[in-house]
ZAMARGU-4260 file (C-alpha; in steps of 0.2 Angstrom, whole numbers, plus 5000, padded with zeros to 4 digits):
<rodrens>
0) 5046/5073/5054 | 5053/5088/5043 | 5061/5104/5049 | 5059/5122/5044 | 5069/5138/5048
5) 5065/5152/5059 | 5069/5163/5045 | 5061/5153/5031 | 5045/5144/5035 | 5044/5137/5017
10) 5060/5127/5019 | 5060/5109/5023 | 5074/5098/5029 | 5076/5080/5036 | 5082/5077/5054
15) 5099/5071/5046 | 5101/5086/5036 | 5097/5099/5050 | 5109/5090/5062 | 5123/5089/5049
20) 5121/5107/5044 | 5118/5114/5061 | 5111/5131/5055 | 5100/5136/5040 | 5108/5144/5025
25) 5100/5161/5028 | 5106/5161/5047 | 5090/5154/5054 | 5088/5140/5067 | 5080/5124/5062
30) 5064/5119/5071 | 5052/5104/5069 | 5037/5107/5058 | 5026/5101/5073 | 5028/5093/5090
35) 5021/5076/5095 | 5007/5076/5107 | 5012/5064/5121 | 4998/5068/5133 | 4990/5051/5130
40) 5006/5042/5133 | 5012/5049/5149 | 5007/5034/5160 | 5017/5023/5148 | 5032/5034/5148
45) 5032/5036/5167 | 5038/5018/5170 | 5053/5019/5158 | 5071/5021/5163 | 5081/5035/5156
50) 5088/5026/5140 | 5071/5019/5135 | 5062/5036/5138 | 5076/5044/5127 | 5073/5031/5113
55) 5055/5034/5113 | 5056/5053/5112 | 5069/5053/5099 | 5059/5041/5088 | 5046/5055/5085
60) 5059/5068/5079 | 5072/5057/5070 | 5060/5049/5058 | 5074/5046/5045 | 5084/5036/5057
65) 5079/5017/5060 | 5075/5012/5077 | 5090/5002/5077 | 5101/5017/5074 | 5092/5027/5087
70) 5095/5012/5100 | 5113/5012/5095 | 5115/5030/5098 | 5107/5030/5115 | 5116/5014/5121
75) 5133/5021/5117 | 5129/5038/5125 | 5121/5034/5142 | 5131/5021/5150 | 5135/5019/5168
80) 5154/5021/5165 | 5151/5039/5159 | 5138/5044/5171 | 5143/5036/5188 | 5128/5025/5188
85) 5113/5018/5178 | 5103/5035/5180 | 5113/5049/5171 | 5103/5062/5181 | 5098/5063/5200
90) 5084/5072/5208 | 5088/5079/5225 | 5074/5086/5237 | 5077/5102/5247 | 5064/5106/5260
95) 5071/5122/5269 | 5057/5133/5276 | 5044/5121/5268 | 5050/5125/5250 | 5043/5112/5238
100) 5058/5111/5227 | 5070/5098/5219 | 5087/5100/5211 | 5089/5091/5195 | 5107/5086/5195
105) 5113/5086/5177 | 5132/5086/5180 | 5136/5068/5183 | 5144/5065/5166 | 5162/5065/5160
110) 5165/5084/5161 | 5154/5087/5176 | 5142/5099/5167 | 5124/5097/5160 | 5131/5099/5143
115) 5136/5081/5144 | 5118/5075/5143 | 5117/5081/5125 | 5135/5081/5120 | 5138/5063/5124
120) 5125/5058/5111 | 5127/5071/5098 | 5143/5063/5090 | 5132/5048/5087 | 5118/5058/5080
125) 5130/5068/5069 | 5140/5054/5061 | 5124/5045/5057 | 5117/5061/5050 | 5133/5065/5040
130) 5132/5048/5032 | 5114/5051/5027 | 5114/5069/5022 | 5132/5072/5015 | 5140/5055/5012
135) 5159/5055/5010 | 5161/5073/5018 | 5170/5077/5034 | 5162/5088/5047 | 5171/5103/5054
140) 5162/5108/5070 | 5164/5126/5076 | 5159/5129/5094 | 5159/5145/5104 | 5158/5142/5123
145) 5156/5152/5139 | 5163/5137/5148 | 5155/5120/5149 | 5150/5117/5131 | 5168/5118/5125
150) 5174/5104/5136 | 5159/5093/5134 | 5160/5095/5115 | 5178/5092/5114 | 5176/5076/5125
155) 5161/5070/5115 | 5170/5072/5098 | 5187/5067/5103 | 5195/5056/5089 | 5178/5053/5081
160) 5182/5048/5063 | 5177/5060/5050 | 5175/5075/5062 | 5186/5090/5066 | 5181/5101/5081
165) 5187/5118/5085 | 5182/5127/5101 | 5183/5146/5105 | 5181/5153/5122 | 5183/5170/5129
170) 5200/5174/5137 | 5197/5178/5156 | 5179/5173/5154 | 5179/5155/5160 | 5183/5147/5177
175) 5201/5141/5181 | 5194/5123/5180 | 5185/5126/5164 | 5200/5133/5156 | 5211/5118/5162
180) 5198/5106/5155 | 5200/5113/5138 | 5218/5117/5137 | 5223/5099/5142 | 5211/5091/5130
185) 5217/5075/5122 | 5213/5070/5104 | 5220/5071/5087 | 5205/5080/5079 | 5203/5094/5092
190) 5209/5112/5093 | 5205/5125/5106 | 5209/5144/5106 | 5205/5158/5117 | 5197/5174/5110
195) 5200/5192/5116 | 5184/5198/5122 | 5168/5190/5129 | 5157/5175/5124 | 5147/5186/5112
200) 5163/5191/5103 | 5167/5172/5101 | 5150/5167/5096 | 5149/5182/5083 | 5165/5177/5076
205) 5160/5158/5074 | 5143/5163/5066 | 5152/5175/5054 | 5163/5161/5048 | 5149/5148/5048
210) 5139/5158/5036 | 5153/5164/5025 | 5150/5158/5007 | 5168/5159/5003 | 5173/5149/5018
215) 5160/5136/5014 | 5166/5134/4996 | 5184/5132/5002 | 5178/5118/5014 | 5168/5110/5000
220) 5183/5109/4989 | 5192/5100/5002 | 5178/5088/5005 | 5172/5096/5022 | 5156/5104/5028
225) 5153/5115/5044 | 5142/5109/5058 | 5139/5115/5076 | 5139/5108/5093 | 5131/5123/5101
230) 5113/5122/5105 | 5109/5131/5089 | 5110/5113/5082 | 5094/5104/5084 | 5104/5088/5088
235) 5111/5097/5104 | 5094/5103/5109 | 5083/5088/5107 | 5092/5077/5120 | 5089/5090/5133
240) 5070/5088/5131 | 5071/5070/5139 | 5077/5075/5156 | 5063/5086/5160 | 5051/5072/5156
245) 5062/5060/5167 | 5062/5072/5181 | 5043/5074/5181 | 5041/5055/5181 | 5054/5053/5195
250) 5042/5064/5205 | 5027/5053/5201 | 5037/5037/5205 | 5042/5044/5222 | 5024/5049/5225
255) 5028/5068/5227 | 5015/5072/5213 | 5002/5062/5204 | 5002/5060/5185 | 4994/5075/5178
260) 4999/5087/5192 | 5008/5103/5186 | 5025/5108/5191 | 5037/5123/5189 | 5054/5123/5181
265) 5068/5134/5185 | 5083/5135/5174 | 5099/5146/5175 | 5102/5151/5157 | 5112/5162/5146
270) 5109/5156/5128 | 5091/5150/5132 | 5093/5132/5126 | 5091/5123/5142 | 5075/5132/5147
275) 5068/5131/5129 | 5070/5112/5130 | 5058/5112/5145 | 5046/5123/5135 | 5046/5111/5121
280) 5043/5097/5133 | 5027/5106/5139 | 5021/5108/5121 | 5023/5089/5120 | 5011/5087/5135
285) 5022/5088/5150 | 5012/5098/5163 | 5022/5113/5167 | 5014/5129/5175 | 5028/5142/5174
290) 5046/5143/5167 | 5057/5152/5179 | 5071/5160/5169 | 5086/5164/5180 | 5099/5176/5174
295) 5115/5183/5183 | 5120/5201/5182 | 5120/5200/5163 | 5101/5201/5165 | 5097/5204/5146
300) 5084/5189/5147 | 5076/5196/5163 | 5074/5213/5156 | 5066/5206/5140 | 5054/5195/5149
305) 5048/5210/5159 | 5048/5223/5145 | 5047/5215/5128 | 5063/5224/5123 | 5079/5214/5120
310) 5094/5226/5121 | 5112/5220/5121 | 5118/5238/5122 | 5123/5237/5140 | 5138/5234/5151
315) 5145/5216/5151 | 5149/5208/5168 | 5161/5194/5171 | 5153/5185/5185 | 5155/5169/5196
320) 5143/5160/5184 | 5153/5162/5168 | 5143/5150/5158 | 5128/5163/5159 | 5139/5178/5154
325) 5130/5181/5138 | 5121/5196/5130 | 5115/5187/5114 | 5104/5172/5118 | 5103/5163/5102
330) 5089/5151/5106 | 5077/5164/5111 | 5074/5165/5092 | 5066/5148/5092 | 5054/5153/5106
335) 5049/5170/5097 | 5046/5161/5081 | 5034/5149/5090 | 5025/5164/5099 | 5024/5175/5084
340) 5014/5161/5075 | 5029/5155/5065 | 5030/5172/5057 | 5047/5171/5048 | 5047/5188/5041
345) 5043/5196/5058 | 5057/5186/5066 | 5069/5190/5053 | 5066/5208/5055 | 5069/5207/5074
350) 5085/5198/5071 | 5091/5211/5058 | 5087/5225/5071 | 5097/5216/5084 | 5112/5214/5072
355) 5111/5232/5065 | 5105/5242/5080 | 5108/5230/5095 | 5090/5229/5100 | 5072/5225/5095
360) 5055/5226/5103 | 5042/5212/5101 | 5024/5216/5098 | 5012/5217/5113 | 5004/5201/5108
365) 5020/5191/5108 | 5025/5199/5125 | 5009/5194/5133 | 5013/5176/5128 | 5030/5177/5134
370) 5025/5184/5151 | 5011/5171/5153 | 5023/5157/5152 | 5039/5164/5159 | 5045/5173/5174
375) 5062/5182/5173 | 5073/5186/5188 | 5091/5190/5190 | 5104/5186/5204 | 5120/5195/5206
380) 5136/5187/5213 | 5133/5192/5231 | 5116/5184/5232 | 5122/5169/5223 | 5136/5167/5236
385) 5124/5169/5250 | 5113/5155/5243 | 5128/5144/5242 | 5132/5147/5260 | 5114/5145/5266
390) 5112/5128/5256 | 5127/5121/5264 | 5123/5127/5281 | 5104/5123/5281 | 5103/5108/5269
395) 5121/5101/5270 | 5120/5103/5251 | 5134/5111/5241 | 5130/5119/5224 | 5139/5129/5211
400) 5136/5147/5207 | 5125/5144/5192 | 5113/5133/5202 | 5114/5146/5216 | 5107/5159/5204
405) 5093/5147/5200 | 5088/5144/5218 | 5089/5163/5222 | 5078/5167/5207 | 5066/5154/5212
410) 5064/5162/5229 | 5061/5179/5220 | 5047/5170/5210 | 5039/5164/5226 | 5040/5181/5234
415) 5033/5190/5220 | 5019/5177/5216 | 5016/5168/5232 | 5016/5152/5223 | 5025/5141/5236
420) 5014/5125/5234 | 5018/5121/5216 | 5032/5108/5215 | 5047/5115/5207 | 5062/5107/5198
425) 5077/5117/5198 | 5091/5113/5185 | 5108/5110/5193 | 5120/5113/5179 | 5137/5110/5185
430) 5148/5102/5199 | 5153/5115/5212 | 5171/5109/5209 | 5171/5117/5192 | 5170/5134/5201
435) 5180/5130/5217 | 5187/5147/5220 | 5170/5155/5219 | 5162/5142/5230 | 5176/5143/5243
440) 5174/5162/5244 | 5155/5161/5246 | 5159/5150/5261 | 5170/5162/5269 | 5186/5151/5267
445) 5203/5155/5262 | 5206/5151/5244 | 5223/5142/5241 | 5233/5148/5226 | 5233/5130/5218
450) 5217/5125/5210 | 5219/5107/5216 | 5223/5112/5234 | 5208/5123/5233 | 5197/5108/5228
455) 5204/5098/5243 | 5200/5112/5255 | 5182/5112/5248 | 5180/5094/5250 | 5185/5096/5269
460) 5172/5109/5271 | 5158/5100/5262 | 5162/5081/5263 | 5157/5081/5244 | 5169/5069/5234
465) 5179/5078/5221 | 5175/5070/5204 | 5189/5059/5198 | 5189/5066/5181 | 5193/5083/5188
470) 5207/5077/5199 | 5215/5068/5184 | 5218/5085/5175 | 5232/5088/5187 | 5243/5076/5178
475) 5238/5081/5160 | 5250/5093/5150 | 5243/5109/5143 | 5241/5107/5124 | 5232/5123/5119
480) 5236/5141/5125 | 5234/5152/5110 | 5224/5168/5111 | 5218/5178/5095 | 5207/5192/5091
485) 5189/5188/5084 | 5195/5194/5067 | 5208/5180/5067 | 5196/5166/5069 | 5195/5162/5051
490) 5213/5161/5049 | 5214/5149/5064 | 5201/5138/5057 | 5209/5137/5040 | 5226/5132/5048
495) 5218/5119/5060 | 5209/5110/5046 | 5223/5111/5033 | 5215/5124/5021 | 5229/5135/5014
500) 5226/5154/5012 | 5223/5159/4994
</rodrens>
């Protein structure tokens, strides 16, 4: 399997090269030159446990890895000690008012967020890839986060030999618990810094440094290369394909559906990576009827799906679902590359327009393809809070604000289309205890000033056990509390990896 760039269809790279590099030289994102067709294998795949399924799917994409190397990566990543059991994900049925939906809980890993599903295995992918593609080099991983990616990446790469990881997050743009997780992070090879502004400011700063030739040359002189832990890195996106196959097979095994039946998938998304993984799964043969794209008040994706105009020139809202507070959805580039017939020139023009003017407008043909596959809906904080309240009251189920956004948008989809019969998997992306204050407010409870007292109050109301890894943060000292402007990102990176200013 070779990979090409969304902005250069003639380029070819191996899996190890694209994972080590993260992003293409001209700023494009790597995509596989083809996707395997697994329709004839679904019955065989359906009986596999999670790790075995992951190994099989990875083998189609990591063709420059030996099967032994893939097995070792998976065996080290998806272990019971990290994910509270043999199955790293859980599928929970909800039946209120006859709704045929299932919550796919993806947050039982070390940092209580769905990013663990990819970021527990990415360090193993990356170290193998570095040894193959750039032997003798150290990796400098730059990551911008709107909340969950940061902690998951820091934890995954903590003290991994030959790797430095630097995480930037928007000041006042993450939850109290998300910030606590990052600023108490342990490890000798990690650094964390807040950025003045929002997530897009942090992401833009990281991309600017990432593609700067002078900075790359400075790293090269010190035996280092940039890589990424964001979903722009194919090694981050690939593991997410697996859990959509697994969720479908869980429905088959529990006799909720028969093999070959179609389902819908609903995903709360800001950067478009998680829902794109579901789209890739469908192109590999998974029977998915509709991709329901759930946005919060920052409804740039909803508006794009409904109009074909992507316009980031709008007010930015800080919401109770901060991991979705994003106006530039990087992974949409991969979808548009596919839907435009892999027209790299057209795609590059759209991305240039976005950079230069803040907006672009896709062709009618591309918009028709988007709308045939995707439904876009948005949910503001008040509706998300009402959903949290209703799920606990009617289903005795406690969810976080991001999952609530997805449930609300799924209901919008049913109301607009009448499609209540298609079984629907809804991605549940984080533990409610990562957003304790917002969840307590949604339940009409008094919110204690102390975060850990608030968690105890939420446990009383819900009877849902507090994750032990979050409780442990109470005793950990703060290590990182610096805040800089986006323009100071390069200076911070140079100092963190030991490169002196010229």
